[in-house]
C-alpha positions as CSV (number, residue, x, y, z in Angstrom):
1,Q,146.3,-47.2,-55.4
2,L,143.6,-48.9,-53.5
3,Q,141.4,-50.8,-55.8
4,L,139.1,-53.8,-56.2
5,V,138.7,-55.6,-59.5
6,E,135.8,-57.8,-60.2
7,S,135.8,-60.6,-62.7
8,G,134.0,-63.8,-63.6
9,G,130.8,-62.4,-64.9
10,G,129.1,-63.7,-68.0
11,L,126.0,-65.3,-69.3
12,V,124.5,-68.2,-67.5
13,Q,121.2,-70.2,-67.7
14,P,118.6,-70.0,-65.1
15,G,119.4,-72.5,-62.3
16,G,123.0,-72.3,-63.1
17,S,126.0,-71.2,-61.1
18,L,128.6,-68.5,-61.4
19,R,131.5,-67.5,-59.2
20,L,132.6,-63.9,-59.2
21,S,136.0,-62.8,-58.0
22,C,137.0,-59.6,-56.3
23,A,140.8,-59.1,-56.2
24,A,142.2,-56.4,-54.0
25,S,145.3,-54.2,-54.6
26,G,147.0,-51.8,-52.2
27,F,145.4,-53.3,-49.1
28,T,144.7,-56.6,-47.4
29,L,141.2,-57.7,-47.8
30,D,141.2,-59.6,-44.5
31,G,141.4,-56.3,-42.7
32,Y,138.0,-55.2,-43.9
33,A,134.4,-56.2,-44.2
34,I,133.5,-56.7,-47.8
35,G,130.2,-56.4,-49.5
36,W,128.7,-57.2,-52.9
37,F,126.1,-55.0,-54.5
38,R,124.4,-55.2,-57.8
39,Q,122.5,-52.8,-60.1
40,A,120.2,-53.7,-62.9
41,P,119.4,-51.1,-65.6
42,G,116.8,-48.7,-64.4
43,K,116.9,-49.9,-60.9
44,E,118.5,-48.7,-57.7
45,P,121.6,-50.5,-56.4
46,E,120.8,-53.5,-54.3
47,G,122.9,-55.0,-51.5
48,V,123.6,-58.7,-52.2
49,L,125.5,-59.8,-49.2
50,C,128.5,-58.9,-47.1
51,T,131.0,-60.6,-44.9
52,S,132.5,-59.3,-41.7
53,R,136.2,-58.4,-41.2
54,S,136.8,-61.7,-39.4
55,G,134.8,-63.7,-41.9
56,G,132.7,-65.1,-39.1
57,F,129.5,-63.2,-40.0
58,T,127.7,-63.0,-43.3
59,F,124.6,-60.8,-43.9
60,Y,122.5,-61.8,-46.8
61,G,120.0,-59.8,-48.8
62,D,116.6,-61.5,-48.7
63,S,116.6,-62.2,-52.4
64,V,119.8,-64.3,-52.3
65,K,119.5,-66.2,-49.0
66,G,120.2,-69.9,-49.6
67,R,121.5,-69.3,-53.1
68,F,124.6,-67.0,-52.7
69,T,127.6,-67.2,-50.5
70,I,130.8,-65.3,-50.0
71,F,134.2,-66.5,-49.0
72,R,137.8,-65.3,-48.9
73,D,141.1,-66.6,-50.2
74,S,143.5,-64.8,-48.1
75,A,146.6,-66.0,-50.0
76,K,145.2,-64.5,-53.2
77,N,143.8,-61.4,-51.5
78,T,140.6,-62.2,-53.2
79,V,136.9,-62.5,-52.1
80,Y,134.5,-64.6,-54.1
81,L,130.8,-64.5,-54.6
82,Q,129.4,-67.9,-55.3
83,M,126.1,-67.7,-57.0
84,N,123.9,-70.8,-57.3
85,S,120.4,-71.4,-58.5
86,L,120.6,-68.2,-60.5
87,K,117.4,-66.5,-61.6
88,P,116.7,-64.0,-64.4
89,E,116.1,-61.4,-61.7
90,D,119.8,-61.8,-60.7
91,T,120.8,-60.1,-64.0
92,A,122.8,-57.0,-63.1
93,V,126.2,-55.5,-62.9
94,Y,127.8,-56.8,-59.7
95,Y,130.2,-54.7,-57.6
96,C,132.4,-55.6,-54.7
97,A,133.2,-52.9,-52.2
98,R,135.2,-52.4,-49.0
99,M,133.5,-51.3,-45.9
100,S,135.1,-48.2,-44.5
101,Q,135.1,-48.6,-40.8
102,L,133.1,-51.3,-39.1
103,P,134.3,-54.9,-38.5
104,N,130.9,-56.3,-39.2
105,C,128.8,-55.4,-42.2
106,R,125.5,-54.3,-43.5
107,L,124.2,-53.5,-46.9
108,V,124.4,-49.8,-46.9
109,A,126.3,-48.5,-49.9
110,T,127.4,-45.3,-48.2
111,E,129.3,-47.2,-45.6
112,Y,131.7,-48.6,-48.3
113,D,134.7,-46.5,-49.5
114,I,136.4,-48.5,-52.3
115,W,134.4,-50.0,-55.2
116,G,135.3,-52.1,-58.1
117,Q,134.4,-51.3,-61.6
118,G,131.7,-54.0,-61.8
119,T,131.2,-57.2,-63.8
120,Q,128.1,-58.0,-65.8
121,V,126.0,-61.1,-65.0
122,A,123.2,-62.1,-67.3
123,V,120.9,-64.9,-66.4
124,S,118.9,-66.0,-69.4
125,S,118.0,-69.1,-71.4
């Protein structure tokens, strides 16, 4: 029963902040690179950012550089996506995912093997 469960989504005003949680069950998050992806209605999935197995490397999608960050709470076996300076274009369902093999990460969806169910983020005034 390996699973990831996202939470923390909701409605936020442009310029606001939101923190998403990704809680793991059945495995230890620290052993894997973790990525966040998002998908807006009618659009292809988009890689948001990912963090390496060690936590020492983060790869950011161009659209979120300087605004989003990822960090781990090992004690809670949870990864967080901190989203700041939110824009309407950030509206999407956000998914966390576990990278299947590599210690580092890149935003290629097929390289992730466990996905959460997603949490909705809406950025609107």
